N, C-alpha and C positions, 0 to 999 in steps of 0.2 A: 325558274332557274334551278333545275335539278332538285335536290332535297331541301333547298331553302323554302320552297313553297309546299313541301310535303309535311314539314314538321311544325309543331305549334310555335308561334312567334311570341307567345306570352312568357312571363317569367318561368324559369324552370327550377324546381326546388328538390331538395332531398326528401327521402321518405320519412325522415324524422322531423317533428314539428320544430325543434330547435337543435341544431347540430353543433352549437358551441360546446367546447369541452368543459366538463365539470370535474374531471379527475385526470391525473397524470397518466398519459398513454405513451409508451415508447415503442417505436418500430425499428426493426433491423432490416436495412436495405442492402446488406453486403452482397447478397446473391442476385441482386436486381440490376441488370445493365441494359439500358435502353438506347436506341439509335438517336443521334442528334440530327436535326434539320438545320439549325443555326446555333452557334456561329461556325461549326465545323461539320458540314454534311458528310455522312458516312462514318463518322467516328462514334464511339460508344460513350454514353454518359454514365458516370459512376458516382453514386452518392458519397462514397468513402472519400473522394477527392474534395468534397465540400464540407467535411467535418469542421467544426469550430466556426461555422457560419450560420446565419439565419436564412432559411430557404422559404420563399413564398411560391407555392404551386398554384398555377392558374389552368385548370382543366377546361378545354374548349373543343368545339367542333365547328366547322365552317357554316353549318346550317343553323346554328344556335344564335338567334337574334339577340338575347341578353348578353351572350358572350361578345358579340360585335360591339356592344356598348361598353362592356366592362373592361375588356383587355387593353384598349388604348389608355384608359385612365390608370390602370395598374402600371403600365409601362412608363407613363409620364410622372405619376404622383407617388409611386413606390420605387421602381427601379432607378429612374433618373434622380429622384429626390435623395435617396440614401447614397447613391454614388457621389453626388455633389457634397453630401455631409460626411463622406468617408465612413459610413456605417451608422449604426444607431447611437444614441447618446452615450453608450458605454463602450463604443469603439468596435462593436461586433459587425463584421461585414454582412450586408444584406444582398441577396441575389434573388431576382424574380425569374422563374422558369415556367414558361408556357408549355402545357402538355396537350398534344393533339391526340384525340381518342377516336377519330374517324379515319377508316382506311380507304373508303370510297372517294373517288373524284379528287385526286391530288392537286389538280389545277385549281379547284375552288379553295382548297386549303392554302395553296401558295398565295392566292389573291387575298384571302383573309389575313395571312401573316403580314403582307405588305400594307394593307389598309390599316391594320392595328399598329404597325410599326414595331413588331416584336423583335427582340434582339437575341433571345435565347429560347430555342424551341426543341423539345424532344418528342419522340413518338411513343405512344402507349397503345398501339393498335389492338393488342390482345386484352387490354384492360387489366394487366397484372398490377400496375401501380394504383389504378383507380379502385380496385377491389380491396386494397388495404384499408380504405377509409369507409367501406360499407355504405357508399352513397350511390343512388341511382340517378341523380340529377346533376346537370351542369347549367351555368358555370359553377364549379366547385372551387373554392379558395381555401387553401390550407397554409398555415404558418408552422414551419418546423424549426425547432431549436436544436442545433447540433453542438451546443456548448455544454449541455447538462448531462450527457451520457457518453461513456467511452465506446459503447457498443451499438449505438443507434441514435435516432432522432426522437425528440419529445414533441408531441403534437401540442402546440400552444393555442391553436385556433383552427376551427373547421366549420365551414358554412356553405351551403348551396344557395347561391344568390349573392349579389353584391350589397353590402350594408353601408358602404361609404368609406372614404379615405381615412377619416379620423379614427374610425373603429379599428382599421388595420394598423395604423401608426401607433395607436395606444398600446396594442398588443406587442408590436415589434419593439417599441421604446422601453417597455417594461422588462424585456429579456435582459438578464444580467444585473438586474436590480435585486441583489441578494436578499435584503430584509423583507421584500414584498413580492418575491418572485411568484408566490402562489396566490396572489390577490389581484391579479390583473383584471381590468374591467370586463374582459371577455369571459373569464372563468367565474367571477363572483357576482358581478353586477350588470348582467346583460340587459336588464329591463329598467335600469335607473333612468327616470325621465330626464334628469339634468344631463346625463351622459348622452342620451338620444338627441337632445336639443342642440348639442355641440357638433353633431356629425356633419361632415362635408358631403352632402347627399348627391347622388348621381343626378345630373341635369342634362336634358336633351330637348332640342326643339326640332320640329318637323314642319315643313311647308309642302303642300301638294296642290297641284292644279291639273284639271283634266277637262277635255272638251270632246263633244261628239256631234255629228251632223247626220241626219237621216233624210235623204233627198230623193224626190221624184219630180216629174215635170210640173205638177200642180201643187204639191205640198212640200214645204221645207220646214223641218223640225230640228232645232238645235238645243244643246244643253252644255252649260259650263259650270264646273265645280271648283271651289277653292277651299282649302282647309289649313288651319294653323294649329299645331298641337304642341303642348309643353309637358315634359315629364320631370318631376322633382321627387326623387326617392321613390316611394310607393304611391305617390299621387300623380294622376294624369288628368289633363283637361284639354279640350280642343274646341274650336269654333269653326263652323263651316257656312258657306254661302253657295247656293245653287240658283242659276238663272236659266230658265227654259223659254224658248220662243217658238210660237206656232204661226206659220205664214201659210194661209190656205186660200186657194182659188175655189170658191164655193159655187156649185151649180145644183139646180133641182128642177124637175119637170113641173113643179107646182106653178100654176099660172099667176098666182099672186106673189111669187118670189122673184126677186131681181138678182141675177148673178152678181157676185161681188168678191173682192179680195179682202180678207180679214187677217189682221196681225194682232197677236196678244202675247204678253209676257207673264210668266209665273216666277215669283221670287220666293225662295225658301231659306230661312236662317235657322241654324241649329247650334246648340251648346251641349257638350257632353263632359261628364266628370266621373272619374273612377278612383277608388281607394282600395288598396290592397290591405285587408284587415290583418291577415297573417300569411304564413307561407302557402296556405291552400285556398283561402277565400278572398275573392275580390267582388266589390259592389260597384255598380255603375248607375248613374242617373242621366237622363237625356230629355231635352225639351226643344221644341221647334215651333216656328210660326211661318205661314205662307200666305201669299196673296196671288190670285190668278187661278185659271182653270187647271184642273188636274190632268187633263188630256186634250188632245186636239179634237177628239170626238165630242167631248163636253162643250168645247168652244163652238164647234159647227152647229150642234143642236140648239145652243143658246141663241146664236145669231139667227138661225132659221125661225125659231118660234118668236123671237123678238120682232122680226120683220113681218111675219104673218099676224102675230097677235096685236100689233099696233094699227092694223087696218080698221076703218070705221065700223065694219060689220062685226068686229070682235070686241071683247070687253077691255082689251089692252093687256100688254105683257108686263108683269111686275119687274122692276129693276132690282138687281142685287149685285153686291160686290163679292165675288167668290173668295173665300179665305178660310183659314182653319189653323188649328194648333194641335200639338201632340205632346204627350208626357209619357215617359216609360221608365221602367227600372228593371234591372236584372242582377242576378247573382251568379258567380262562376266559382265552381268548386273543383280543384284539381285532386281527384281521388287517386290518380296514379301520377306521381311527380314527373313532369316533363313529357308524359306520354298519354294522358287521358284526363278529360275534364267533362263536367256536367254543367250546363248553363240553363237557367230558368229565368223567365221574365214575363212582364205584362205591360201593356201600353193602352192608353186612352187617346182616341183621335176624334176630334170634332171638326166637321166640314160644313161651312155655310156655302151653299151652292145655288146655281140657277135651278129653278123648279123643273126644268125640262132635262136637266143633266145631272142626275144623281151619281154619286160616286160608285163606279163599277156596276151600276144597274140603271137602266133608262126607263122612265115612265113619262107620260104626257102630263105636264103641269102637276107634278107630285109635290112632296114636301121640300122645304128649302134648307133643312138642316139634317145632317146625318151624323150619328154617333156610332163609333165602333170601339170594341174592346178586343184586343188581340192577346192571346196567351201563347207562349212559346217555350219549348223545351228542346235542347240539343245536346248531343254528346259527340265528342271527337276523340279518336284513339289512334295513337301511333302503333300500328300492328307490328311493324319491323322497321329497320332503318330506311327501308325503301318503300314502305306502304303506309298510307294514312287514310282513315275513313271518317266521314262526317254523316250524322243522321239527325234530322230536324223535323219536329212535329209542331204544327201551328193550328190554332183554333181561333176563328174570327166570328164575333157576335156583333152584327150590324143592325141598326134600327129597321124594324118591319121586315126582317129577312130571317131565313133559317140559318143555322150554324154552317159555316164553311170550314171543312177540314182539309188540310194540305200536309203532305209528307214529301220530303225530298232528301236525297242523299248524294254523296260524292265519294269517289275513290281516286286517290292520287298515288301514282306509282312511278318510281324511278326505274325505267326499263334498262338503262345502262348509265355509264358515267356522262353521256352526252344527250340522252333522250329521256323525257318525262311525259307521262300521259295523265290527263285529268278527265275523268268521266263523271257526268252529273245526270241525274234523272229525278223526276218528281211527278206528283199528281195532286189534284184537288177536286173536291166534290161538294155540291150544295143542292139541297132540295129547293124547288121541285125538279129542275132539269139541267143543272149545270155540272159538267164534268170537263176536266182538262188534264193534259199530261205533257211532259217535255223530256227531251234527252239531248245531251250535248257531249262532244268529245274534242279535246284539245291535245295536240302533240307539240312539244317544245324541244328544240334542238340547240345545243351549244355550238355556235360557230367558232367562238374563241373564248378567252377569259372574260371578255366584256360584252360580246354580241350574242344575242339569242334570237332564233327564228321560230315562229309558231304558226301552226296550221289548225284551224278550228271550224267546227260545223255545229249547227243547232236546229232542232225541229220542235215545233210547238203546235198543239191542236186543242181546240175547245169546241163544245157543242152548241154554243150560242146561248142567248138569254131571252128567247121569245117568251113573254109572260102575260100577254093580254090577247083578247080575241077581237080587237078592233080591225076594221077592214085594212088599215095600214099601221104597221108597227115600226117604231123607231129603234127597237132593240136589235142588237147585232145578231146576224145569223152565225152559223158555225164557221170556224176559221182554221186554216192550216198555214203556217209560216215556216220559211226555210232561210237559213243564214249560213253563208260560207265566208271565210276570211283568211287573210294572211297578215301576220304581225311581225314587227321587228322591235327588239328591245336592246338598249345599251345600259350597262350597269357600271357605274364608277365607284370610287371609294366612298363618296358621301351622297351621291345622287344617282338618278336613273331617268331614262327617257323611253317612252313607248309609243309606237304608232301602229295602226292597223287599218285595213280597208277590205271591203268585200261586198258582194251583192246580197240583197235581202228581198225575199218574195213573200207577198201576202195573197192568199187565195181563199175567198169567201164561198161558202156553200149557198145554194139557192134557198131562200127563206121559205118556211112553211106558210107564212102569211105574207102576202104581197106588200112590198115596201118601196114603191116607185119613187116616193118623195125623197128617200134617203139613200138612193143608189150611189150617190157621189162618195159618201164616206165609206160605203161597204163594197166598193168595186175592187177588182183585182189590180194590184200595182206591183211594179218592179222598182225597188229602191236601191240606193247606194248608201252604205253605212261607213262613215269615216270616224276614227277615234285617235286621240293623242293624249298623253299624260306626262307629267314631270313631277318629280319629288326630290327634296334635298333635306339632309339632316345636318344640324349645326349646333 
């Protein structure tokens, strides 16, 4: 959806660690006249007409996710609240003014205004008003006191990011309190623990569900995901559940093998929690547990060796319940508020597997437990209002294997007000002989304010993992896969729905070592890939 997907969806903050005021600052807006969007389109807004009032400025842009959460709360809990109270406790009128700072895609701006229920909106497309507060981040919230100066407005509060309704009300209510005008909680006691504990913190809940099916005549693979998330102030947590099903029609030229249909499920549960330590640093922890095979290839090989290994001429095939768990942590540092971050993390993964079906590498009757440690570093940068880049490096250290290095990047660009392009590419390598790379392109077009159409394609290639010299190897040969698709997305005020479909082709190279017993899993196939997703915020 144009720039919504191009820009960071995390909290956007000012360049200064704390932008609450600690000294009296007066600004003169007498020469600053800005066009209105609401309630009088086409007219000019003048600060002079609002002297003797308290003005709350809410700087926003349609692509700013934190703005979408903050603006409706300000409209209901500040604008409507003080209108019903006929001003603050000292009778001073309070007016909330939302300030749009984005000139591109006015249709998206109109949709943002309607969803947030804004009643008074002005345009600051050149940034003349925003630059008065020397802030690079939004949402920026400013409380101006027009009662203390004959020639301008005194800034009583300024902060990039929403700190809660009670914080703003305490500042607004203190204006006009003559004996204590200079000792508001905002100016003198911003870090008072008792004050923090009384804040009415921003709360948001999210529910997401998605499903996909990869189908061909003899294999049917499905996946269903569900996630519930909760945001409370600077704390977030979510719980997720994933269910995968593998339905395989197995065949092999092995005379001891009987063709059969096999069905298996994999269930994965995850918990994540993150805490924003300050305006720039966020920490996240994640844990998960699964039961079932990691891929349809692992299931196929397990069933094959189980059937062959249980013949009287063999020693028997050991039974195992494939399962595993994962633990990871990461830190995110916003070194350029709202436009650049650095993310580092590490994770530990333990997989109990069938001895014939190791995670991402196949051997005959190998070990039954695989440990992996993954190190990751990523940086994302908003280069311009229409261009965002992401670069990620990952290092994987797995039991009895060489290090695997992978690098991937993406570039998202708004080509126009109705067209967005997303390009992704990446590569991985591991000794002794594994190399892979991929590239993909997505074009998304706005059909209307709520409907978006997308076209996408992806290519992937790897060299295979032949790693033993036996007459027959179960390791996969080289692969090339192609994916094309068409998608449709509907975006509402609190929810969205997405569907897509397209062909998916897999083409295996001829193996260097004959593998007739495993031709079934490594034969060329034409698949159909179908996906659907729904999310809602409340």
